[in-house]
Structures are given as C-alpha cells and as structure tokens.
N, C-alpha and C positions, 0 to 999 in steps of 0.2 A: 504494500499499500503505499503510494508516494506521499511525502509530507506537503502539508499545505504551504504555499509561498509565503504566508504572513507569518510563519513561526520564525523568530530569531533563532541563529545558529547557537549551538551549546558552546558556552565560554570555556575556554581550556584552562586547567588548573595552573597556578604559577610554577609546580614544578616542572611541568611539561614545556612551558615557555623558557624556563631556566635551562633546561636540557637543550632546547632547540638553539638557542642563542650561546650557550657554552661550547656547542660543537665547533663554533668559528674560532674559538680560541686554539683548538687543534687543526682544524682543517686549513687554515692559511698558512700557518708555518709549514704545516707537513706537505702542501703544494708547493712551497718555496722550496724546501729541502729537496724534495723529489725531483723537481725540474733542475736543480743544481747538479745532483748526483747524475741524472741522466745525462746531462751536458758534460760531466766530468767523464763518465764512461766512455762517452763519444769522443771525446778529446783523446783520452788513452788509445782507443780503438782505431781512430784515424789519424793519429799523430798531429793533431791540431793544438792550438793554444788558445782558441777563442770561443769554443762551441759551449763551454761552461757559463758563459756569460748569457748566450742565447737561451740556454736551459733555465737560466735563474730568472731571466725576464719573461719567460713563458710561463715559469712556476708561479711568479707572482701575478701575472695577468689572470692566470686560472685560479688564485686564490681570490682575488678581486670580483671575478665572474659568479664564484660560489657564494660569496659574501652578498653580492647584489642579488643574486637569486633567491637566497634565504630571505633576505629583508622583504623583497617585494612580494614573495609568496606569503609570508605573514601579514603584510598589508592587506593582500586580497582576502584574506580569511577573515578579518575583522571588518565589519561594515562602517 
C-alpha cells in the first residue's frame, strides 16, 4: 500500500546522522591516500617521477566529490 503524499518523511535519529557525517572524516583522507599510493605505484612501475602528484590530485578530487554527494543527498532527504 503506497503512502499518502501528505505524510512527512520520518525523522532520522541523531546517531544515524552522526554516523553519516562522521564517515566523511575517514573517506576524504582515505581517497587522498589511495590516490597517492596508486600514483606512487605507477611511478615505480613506469619509472617516472610525477604520477604520484596526479594520483594525489585525483584522490583529493574523489574525496571532494564524495563530500558533495553526501551533503547534497542529505539535503534532499530533509524537506
């Protein structure tokens, strides 16, 4: 049975919201370090000296994208 359109969505508990936002404290640095390590491995494999910087930048970008995605999805959840 579908819910009526007038019913407000259920409010999330503060613990669920805390868990959702605290994941950003781990995802952002993890994406940065993972990008750096992949770039470092490619540097070692291809005998270059600059790919670690490209990996670091891509990891930072991935961290910011996840940050933006998490914040915008929580904004759309709350009316």
